[in-house]
N, C-alpha and C positions, 0 to 999 in steps of 0.2 A: 605487423601490418594492420591489425585491428586498431591499434592505437593511432597509427598514422592516418588511417581513413577517418576515424572519429574526429581527430584534430582538424583535418582538412574540411570535413563536413561542418563542424561547428564554426570554424572561421568564416566559411561562406554564409552560414545562416546569419551570423552577426553582421556581415558586410552587406549582403543582398536581401536578407529576409528568408525565412524558411520556405514560403510558397514559391519564390522566384528562383530557388536553387534546385537544380536537377541532379540526378545521379551522375549524368555525364559531366557536369561541372565538378562534382566531388572527385571523381576518378581522374579528371584532368589535373586538378590541383594536387592530388596525391601522386600522380605519375604512374598509375596502374590502369588495368582494364576493368570493364564493367563486371566481368566474371569474378574478379577479386573482391569487388564490393559485395556482391550477393553471396559470396562464400562466407562472409562474416556478418552481414546485416540483411535481413529479409526486406527492409524498407528504409526510407529516409528517417522515419520516426525512431526506428531502433538505433540509429546512429546518434541520436540525441541522448540516449540512455545506455551507453556502452558498458557501464560498470555494474548494472543491476544483475545481470546473469551471474557474474562472479560472486557478487554479494549474496544473492539468493542461495548459491551453492554453499557458500561459507556458513550461512545461517542454518541450512539443512544439516550440514556436517556437525555443527555445534550442538544442535538439538538432539542429534542421534547419539551423542556420547555424554550429554549433560547428566549430572546427578539428579535422580528423580524425586528427591525429597521435597522440593519446593517448585511445583510446576508453574505457578504464577511468576515467581522470581526468575525461572528459566526463560520464559518467553520475553520478559522485560529485558533480561540480559541479551537475548538474541536481537532485540530491536536496537540495542546499542551498537551492534555490528554495522547497521545502516548509518547510524550517527557518525561513527568513525570514518565511514566511507566519504560522507559529505564534508566532514571537518578536515580531511586530509588534503583537500584542494578547495579552499574557500572561494577563490576567484571564479573557478569554473562552476562551482555549485551555485553561486549567486547569479552568474550570467545565465545558467540554464533555468533557474527559477524565474528570472525575468522573461526569458524567451518563451517558456512554456505558458506563462500567464498571457502572453500576447497572441498565441496561436491556438485557436479552438481545437484543431485536430490533435495537437500535442496534449492538451488537457484531457481529451477523450482517450487517447492512447495510454495516458498515465493512469487512468482508472483501472485498466486491466493489470498494470504493474502493481498497483496498490493491492488489488485483490489476490495476486499471487503471493505476496508477502503474508497477507492475512490468512490465506489458506494454509500456508506452511506452519504458521503459529497454531492455528486451530487444529491442524492434523496432529501436532505434538500433544496438544491438550486432550484430544479425543483418545489418544493412546493411553492417557492416564485416567480419564473420566468415563470412558466407554463410548461406543459408537451410536447408542440410541438414547431416546428419552431425554431426561434432564442433563445427562452427561454430555450429550452432543450439543444441546442448547447452551450449556455453560461454557463449553469450549469455544463456540462461535462468538458468544457475547464477550468473553474475556479477551479473545484475540482482537475483536473490533475495538475494545477499550484500549488495549495496548497500542494499536495503530493510531487511534485518535489522539492519545496522550503524547506519543512520540512526535506525531506531526505538528501538534500544537506548539510544543517547545521548540522544535527545529525550525518551524515557520517563523517564529519570532526572531531567531538568529538570522535567517536568510533575509528577512525584511530590513534588518539593521545593516545589511550590506556585508554580513560576515564578521561583524565586530564582536569582540569578546569571546567568551567561552561558551559554546553551544551546550555543553554538558549540564550547565547550571539549570536552565529551564527544562531540559529533557528529563534530568534526574528528578526534579521537583514533580513533574507531571507523572512519571512512572511510579514514583513513591506513592502517589495518591491511588493509583491502580492497585499496587501491592497492599496498601493499607485496607482498601475495601474488599478486593477479591481474595487476597491472601488470607485474611481473617475469615471470610465466608467459607472458603474451601476447607480451612483447618477446622472450623466448627462443624461443618457437615461431614467431613471425612472424605478423602478422595477415594472413590470406589475403584476396584481393580478393573482392568479392561474386560475380564471375564464376567463381571457383574453387569455390564451393559449400561451402567450409569442410571439405572432405573430403580435402585434400591432405596430403602427408607432414608439412608444417610444422604442421598442426593436431593431429596425433596426440600423445597422451601429455601434453597440457597439464593435464588434470585431476589427473594423478599428481604434478604439480609443486607443487600447492597442497593445502590441507587438505580439498578437496572430492572426494576420490577415492570417498567413499561417496556415496549418493544425495543430491541437493541438499536443503537444509532447506526446508520449506514456508514460504511467505511469512508473516512474522510479522503476526498480527492485533493485536499488542500495542501499537502506537503509530503516530504519524503517519508516514507515507505511508499512512494517518493513525495516530495513536497513542493508543489508549485501551482496550485490552482485556486485556492480560496482568496476572496478579496476582503474578508474580514476575519477577525479572530474568534468569532462566535462559533459554537459547535452546531452542526447541522441538526435539524429537527428529525426525530425518529419517523420512519416511513409509516404511513397509516395502512399501507397495503403492500404485498410483495410485488405488485405490478405498478408501473407508472400510471398515475391517475391525473387527469386534467382537472382544471378548476371546477368544472361542473360535474365531476364524479365519473366521467367516462373512462373506462379501462382501455388501455392500449396494449395489444398483444403483438409481440415481435416473433416472426418466424424466420429462421435462418438455416442455411445448409450446415450439416455437421462438418466441423472443422473450420468454420468461419472464425477469424481472429476475434477475440473478445472485445478489443478496442473498436472494431468495426461494428459489432452488435450494439455496443453502448452508444456509438456515434449515431446510428440510425434511430435508436430509441430517443436520444436527446432531440434529434431533428423532429421526430413525430410529436414529442411532447411540446416542442416549441411551436409547431404548426397548430396545435390544438389549444 
């Protein structure tokens, strides 16, 4: 039923446009009631990304049992799970990429999905490097690097219309991450979780690679998931943990606990645009 609803929704999005399609339209096309739709999807946006929950669960399971000898290699391999998901259905992947680029609300929603993948990778790395100090920082930076590298390679494939082998560009990008961070981690020595990541072996690792500056924000431009950037260039590192307008004004967002992350990001983007 989940697949039937997703197919009906996507067909209507392509035919009528995302904004002009209602949940009632979707359930009518699928031949079921509204209750069935909301049993599987909390919103229309979720129906555009029906495969990411399964993929995220597969990634989590993979990282739970992976050999701990090479933490950077493990998260790179975990990212390839997402690559295989997209490559398994090139036509759908390319159509979704194009649809998401056309609908601002979907781009905003996708940011929250990107962040969930990144948090999963970072969580695995924190288990190896420690929860505090440089260990936690290293985990966040490496996870962001893996996501950015994966998205860069997969985005090239999607823009080509799904032609060729997507693994070529993605493998090249992830190899660069492993070359830089795998060597850095090996030289520093991965501290045990009990060590908290703040020992002597953890210091100076960021200086060994290209991330001595603040880590780049997670790319919203492609899969993990991949559909929002309009150019192949990497995003500039944020100068502040808060959105800042051109004149340096800080924008603070307040939301109720439990508010969906995509809604929070949407409101922040709107505030930034207004300023």
